[in-house]
Structures are given as structure tokens and as C-alpha cells.
C-alpha positions as CSV (number, residue, x, y, z in Angstrom):
1,X,127.0,-185.7,7.0
2,X,123.8,-186.3,5.1
3,X,123.1,-183.9,2.2
4,X,120.2,-183.6,-0.1
5,X,120.8,-181.4,-3.2
6,X,117.9,-180.4,-5.4
7,X,118.2,-179.3,-9.1
8,X,115.9,-178.6,-12.0
9,X,113.9,-175.6,-10.8
10,X,113.2,-172.6,-12.8
11,X,110.7,-170.6,-14.8
12,X,108.1,-172.5,-16.8
13,X,105.0,-171.4,-18.6
14,X,101.5,-172.6,-17.5
15,X,100.8,-175.9,-19.1
16,X,104.4,-176.7,-19.4
17,X,106.6,-179.4,-17.8
18,X,109.5,-179.4,-15.4
19,X,111.6,-182.2,-13.8
20,X,113.1,-181.8,-10.3
21,X,115.9,-184.0,-9.1
22,X,117.3,-184.6,-5.7
23,X,120.5,-186.5,-4.9
24,X,121.3,-187.7,-1.5
25,X,124.8,-188.4,-0.1
26,X,126.6,-189.0,3.1
27,X,124.4,-191.7,4.5
28,X,125.3,-195.1,5.9
29,X,121.6,-196.2,6.0
30,X,118.7,-196.5,3.6
31,X,116.0,-193.9,3.4
32,X,112.6,-195.4,4.2
33,X,110.9,-192.6,2.3
34,X,111.8,-189.8,-0.1
35,X,109.7,-187.0,-1.4
36,X,109.0,-183.4,-2.2
37,X,107.4,-180.6,-0.2
38,X,106.7,-177.1,-1.3
39,X,106.2,-173.7,0.3
40,X,104.6,-170.8,-1.4
41,X,105.0,-167.2,0.0
42,X,102.8,-166.7,3.0
43,X,101.8,-170.4,3.2
44,X,102.8,-173.4,5.2
45,X,105.1,-176.0,3.8
46,X,103.0,-178.9,2.3
47,X,103.6,-182.3,1.0
48,X,103.6,-182.6,-2.8
49,X,104.4,-186.3,-3.2
50,X,106.4,-189.0,-1.5
51,X,107.6,-192.5,-2.3
52,X,108.3,-195.3,0.1
53,X,111.1,-197.9,-0.2
54,X,108.4,-200.4,-1.3
55,X,107.4,-198.2,-4.2
56,X,104.1,-197.0,-2.8
57,X,103.4,-193.3,-3.6
58,X,101.3,-190.5,-2.1
59,X,100.3,-187.3,-3.8
60,X,98.6,-184.1,-2.7
61,X,95.1,-183.8,-4.2
62,X,96.2,-180.6,-6.0
63,X,98.8,-182.5,-8.1
64,X,97.2,-185.8,-8.7
65,X,97.2,-186.7,-12.4
66,X,99.7,-184.0,-13.2
67,X,102.8,-184.9,-11.2
68,X,104.7,-188.2,-10.9
69,X,107.4,-189.2,-8.5
70,X,110.1,-191.8,-8.9
71,X,113.2,-193.0,-7.1
72,X,116.4,-194.6,-8.1
73,X,118.7,-195.6,-5.2
74,X,119.4,-192.4,-3.4
75,X,117.9,-190.1,-5.9
76,X,114.3,-188.9,-6.2
77,X,112.6,-187.2,-9.1
78,X,109.5,-185.1,-9.5
79,X,108.0,-184.9,-13.0
80,X,105.7,-181.9,-13.1
81,X,103.3,-181.7,-16.1
82,X,100.5,-179.3,-16.9
83,X,101.8,-176.9,-14.3
84,X,99.7,-174.1,-13.0
85,X,100.5,-170.7,-11.5
86,X,99.5,-172.1,-8.2
87,X,102.4,-174.6,-8.4
88,X,104.8,-171.7,-7.9
89,X,106.8,-172.3,-4.7
90,X,110.1,-173.4,-3.3
91,X,110.3,-177.1,-3.6
92,X,112.2,-179.0,-0.9
93,X,113.5,-182.5,-1.1
94,X,112.8,-184.6,1.9
95,X,114.1,-188.0,3.0
96,X,114.2,-190.1,6.1
97,X,113.2,-193.1,8.1
98,X,110.9,-193.9,11.0
99,X,112.3,-195.1,14.3
100,X,110.8,-195.8,17.7
101,X,111.1,-192.1,18.3
102,X,109.2,-191.1,15.2
103,X,110.2,-189.5,11.9
104,X,113.9,-188.7,11.3
105,X,113.7,-186.2,8.5
106,X,116.4,-184.7,6.3
107,X,115.9,-181.7,4.0
108,X,117.4,-180.1,1.1
109,X,117.8,-176.3,0.8
110,X,115.1,-176.0,-1.8
111,X,114.7,-175.0,-5.5
112,X,112.5,-172.3,-6.8
113,X,109.8,-173.2,-9.3
114,X,107.9,-170.3,-10.9
115,X,105.0,-170.8,-13.2
116,X,104.3,-167.7,-15.2
117,X,103.7,-166.6,-18.8
């Protein structure tokens, strides 16, 4: 059974930094992509950043230049710098692969990030 477990969320002041981690377990395959999504109250879940198995990355415009993403085997990290109140959300780890039927996504349960003074 595939599991994604996030850690590292919490309360941080505006302008501060936070590092989220996600560890995957239970797979007998390699994730083609891993990344982070977030969902703020009353808003749809949105992509924050993802990283492909070849190392290519993709970022939401709102976090470019402030967040970085990295991967080590079955773990993915999100380094959040210069955070803003609008970064407040539940952050979800995402991983999966693409088959002939489309995306096969796996999700963590989420970790709360609150940016407030």
C-alpha cells in the first residue's frame, strides 16, 4: 500500500522560511513525478511545484524565486523562503506516474502551513 507522509508544516512569520518533507513508502515502482499542491480555505487545490524523474521542475508563478523543490529517491522536499500570508494553506504531497490511461496520482494527507505575525 503506497503511503505519502508529509512533515515540516507549522506557523511561520512573514518573510521567514519553512521546509516541507514528504516520504513515500510501499511502492514497487518508481514515481515519474513528485510534487506539492496546496489548498487554502475556500479555494481550489493548486500546484505549487513538481519535479520529474529527470530533474526538471515546474513552479506556480506565485512562488517562483521563493520556493525550491528537490528530490532524493522516494522523498521530496519543498523549501519555502520569503513566505507571505497568502502562502497559508494545507500543503499536500503528490506523486505518481503516467500510463496509457493517464495520470496515476497518490496523495498525502496534508500538512498545515500558516504564515502570520
